[in-house]
C-alpha positions in Angstrom: -19.3 -13.5 -2.1 -18.9 -14.1 -5.8 -16.1 -11.7 -7.1 -17.1 -12.5 -10.6 -20.5 -11.0 -10.3 -19.7 -8.1 -7.9 -19.7 -4.9 -10.0 -19.5 -2.4 -7.2 -16.9 0.2 -7.4 -14.4 0.5 -4.4 -15.0 3.6 -2.2 -11.9 5.7 -2.8 -13.8 8.9 -1.7 -13.2 8.0 2.0 -9.6 9.2 1.8 -10.8 12.8 1.1 -12.6 12.8 4.5 -9.9 11.6 7.0 -7.9 14.7 7.6 -5.6 14.5 10.6 -7.5 11.3 11.5 -4.9 9.6 9.1 -2.3 10.0 11.9 -4.4 10.0 15.0 -7.7 7.8 14.8 -7.9 4.5 16.5 -11.6 4.1 15.9 -11.1 3.8 12.1 -9.5 1.3 9.7 -6.8 3.7 8.9 -5.4 2.7 12.2 -4.8 -0.8 10.4 -2.9 1.1 7.7 -0.6 2.7 10.1 0.0 -0.7 11.7 0.9 -2.2 8.4 3.2 0.5 7.6 5.1 -0.1 10.9 5.9 -3.6 9.5 6.5 -2.7 5.9 8.4 0.7 6.1 11.6 -0.7 7.7 11.5 -3.8 5.4 11.4 -1.5 2.3 14.0 1.0 3.6 16.4 -2.0 4.2 15.9 -3.5 0.7 16.3 -0.1 -0.9 19.5 0.6 0.8 20.8 -3.0 0.1 19.9 -2.8 -3.7 20.1 0.9 -4.6 22.0 2.8 -2.0 21.5 5.4 0.7 20.0 8.1 -1.5 17.5 6.7 -4.0 15.0 8.5 -6.2 11.7 7.0 -5.0 8.1 7.3 -6.4 5.3 6.4 -4.0 2.2 5.7 -6.1 -1.0 6.1 -4.2 1.0 7.6 -1.3 -2.1 8.7 0.7 -1.1 10.7 3.7 2.6 9.7 3.4 3.2 6.9 5.8 5.9 5.3 3.5 7.0 8.4 1.6 7.8 10.4 4.9 9.6 7.3 6.4 11.8 7.1 3.4 12.4 10.7 3.4 13.6 10.4 6.9 16.2 7.9 5.7 17.6 10.4 3.3 16.0 9.4 0.0 14.7 11.8 -2.6 10.9 11.1 -2.5 8.0 12.0 -4.5 4.5 10.9 -3.5 1.7 11.1 -5.9 -2.1 10.5 -5.2 -5.5 11.4 -6.6 -6.6 12.9 -3.1 -5.4 16.3 -2.8 -6.8 16.4 0.9 -4.5 13.3 1.7 -1.5 15.0 0.2 -2.0 18.0 2.5 -1.9 15.8 5.5 1.2 14.0 4.1 3.1 17.3 3.6 2.0 18.5 7.1 3.6 15.4 8.7 6.8 15.4 6.6 9.5 16.1 9.2 12.2 16.7 6.5 10.0 19.0 4.4 11.6 17.5 1.3 8.9 15.1 0.0 7.4 16.3 -3.3 3.7 15.7 -2.9 1.8 15.8 -6.3 -1.7 15.2 -7.3 -1.9 12.9 -10.4 -3.1 9.8 -12.2 -1.4 6.5 -11.5 -2.4 5.4 -15.0 -0.6 8.3 -16.6 2.3 9.2 -14.4 3.7 12.7 -15.4 7.4 11.6 -15.2 9.8 10.6 -17.9 10.7 7.0 -18.6 13.6 5.6 -16.3 13.4 8.6 -13.9 13.2 6.7 -10.5 15.4 4.1 -8.8 12.4 2.7 -6.7 8.7 2.9 -7.4 6.1 1.8 -4.5 2.5 0.9 -4.8 1.4 -0.1 -1.4 -2.2 -0.7 -0.6 -3.1 0.6 -4.0 -3.5 -2.0 -6.6 -6.8 -3.2 -5.0 -8.1 0.4 -5.4 -8.0 0.6 -9.2 -9.8 -1.1 -12.0 -6.8 -1.8 -14.0 -3.9 -2.8 -11.8 -1.9 -4.0 -14.8 -1.8 -0.6 -16.3 -0.5 0.7 -12.9 2.4 -1.8 -13.0 3.2 -0.9 -16.5 3.4 2.7 -15.7 5.5 1.9 -12.6 8.0 -0.1 -14.9 8.1 2.7 -17.4 9.4 5.2 -15.0 11.9 2.8 -13.4 15.4 2.7 -14.5 16.8 -0.8 -15.5 17.7 -2.5 -12.3 15.3 -0.4 -10.3 12.9 -1.9 -7.8 9.1 -2.1 -7.7 7.6 -2.6 -4.2 4.1 -3.7 -3.9 1.5 -4.6 -1.2 -2.0 -5.7 -2.0 -4.6 -8.4 -1.0 -5.2 -11.9 -2.4 -8.6 -12.7 -3.9 -10.2 -15.7 -2.2 -13.0 -16.4 0.2 -10.8 -16.2 3.3 -9.7 -12.7 2.4 -13.2 -11.6 1.9 -14.2 -13.0 5.2 -11.3 -11.4 7.2 -10.1 -8.4 5.2 -13.5 -7.1 4.2 -16.3 -8.6 6.5 -13.9 -8.9 9.5 -12.9 -5.2 9.4 -16.6 -4.1 8.9 -17.6 -6.2 11.8 -14.9 -5.4 14.3 -13.4 -1.9 13.5 -15.4 1.2 14.2 -16.3 3.6 11.5 -15.5 1.2 8.7 -17.1 2.6 5.5 -19.1 0.5 3.0 -17.0 -0.8 0.1 -13.6 0.3 1.5 -12.6 -2.8 -0.4 -14.3 -5.1 -2.9 -13.2 -8.6 -3.5 -13.2 -8.4 -7.3 -10.4 -6.0 -7.2 -8.2 -8.1 -5.0 -5.2 -9.5 -7.0 -3.9 -13.1 -6.8 -0.2 -13.4 -6.5 0.0 -15.2 -9.7 -1.9 -12.5 -11.4 0.5 -9.9 -10.1 3.6 -12.0 -11.1 2.1 -12.1 -14.6 1.5 -8.3 -14.6 5.1 -7.8 -13.6 6.6 -10.1 -16.2 4.5 -8.6 -18.8 5.9 -5.1 -17.9 9.6 -6.1 -17.8 9.6 -6.7 -14.0 10.9 -9.9 -12.2 9.5 -10.6 -8.8 12.5 -11.3 -6.4 10.7 -11.5 -3.0 6.9 -12.1 -2.0 5.9 -12.6 1.6 2.5 -13.0 3.1 1.2 -10.6 5.7 -1.3 -11.0 8.4 -2.3 -9.6 11.7 -0.6 -11.0 14.8 -3.6 -12.8 16.0 -2.0 -14.0 19.3 -1.2 -10.5 20.5 -3.4 -8.7 23.0 -4.0 -5.7 20.8 -5.8 -8.0 18.3 -8.2 -9.4 20.8 -8.6 -5.9 22.2 -9.8 -4.8 18.8 -12.2 -7.6 18.7 -13.7 -6.4 22.0 -13.6 -2.8 21.6 -13.6 -1.9 17.8 -10.5 0.3 18.2 -7.0 -0.4 17.0 -4.4 0.2 19.6 -1.1 1.6 18.8 0.6 -1.8 19.7 -1.5 -3.6 17.0 0.9 -5.6 14.8 1.1 -7.2 11.4 3.6 -9.9 10.6 5.1 -11.5 7.6 4.1 -15.1 6.9 5.3 -17.9 4.6 1.9 -18.1 2.7 0.1 -15.2 1.1 -3.4 -16.2 2.1 -4.7 -12.8 3.1 -2.3 -10.2 1.8 1.3 -10.0 0.5 4.2 -7.8 0.2 7.0 -7.9 -2.2 9.2 -6.3 -4.8 10.3 -6.8 -8.4 13.3 -5.8 -10.4 13.2 -3.9 -13.6 15.0 -5.8 -16.5 
């Protein structure tokens, strides 16, 4: 697949159709998002407490149905989730045990918040869904206070990521829609570091992430097309497929 000549748009409309399947489906790639969140959410929460404190003002950009937003609210943080999908926000609010998350529909390229109004901004599984990720990073930086943290998770752009993240999911996970991801929108780590630097953010940590291929749940997925609740992702030394990290606002 030649990312340079692939002009297809990513299919973001799928997130309006999931409904309660966000939290229940195992025959859908949304189950992989839930598995990713089980790895990332505690990692994000621990770094927020260490660097910011036990009650931080958090903005979750592209929050979807609230996997991260609701988890951070349970930890006692003051959380706002923003997304273009109103249907996803309804599901996120329904699953917010604290009933404290402010779910708002909006545009990541024009965040409706004043400068320096958050301690933490997150963009998890989101940068690969927009045509201008640098603009998202710039907006995230604008609404962060100095010393605030920007958390990110996205996919590396290379042939292996195309084979596993795009084609592998299409081949082995039931009900995977066409163009859920497109390679040209994946972001190389060096590119994201440059976007952050341009917007006044210094990357402090960057970890690769990948499915735990030695687990029984991984092989069960290959055999059945379903993602079991014990399917796991793990952090790796190298960001070959995907990567998670955070940057600090200067």
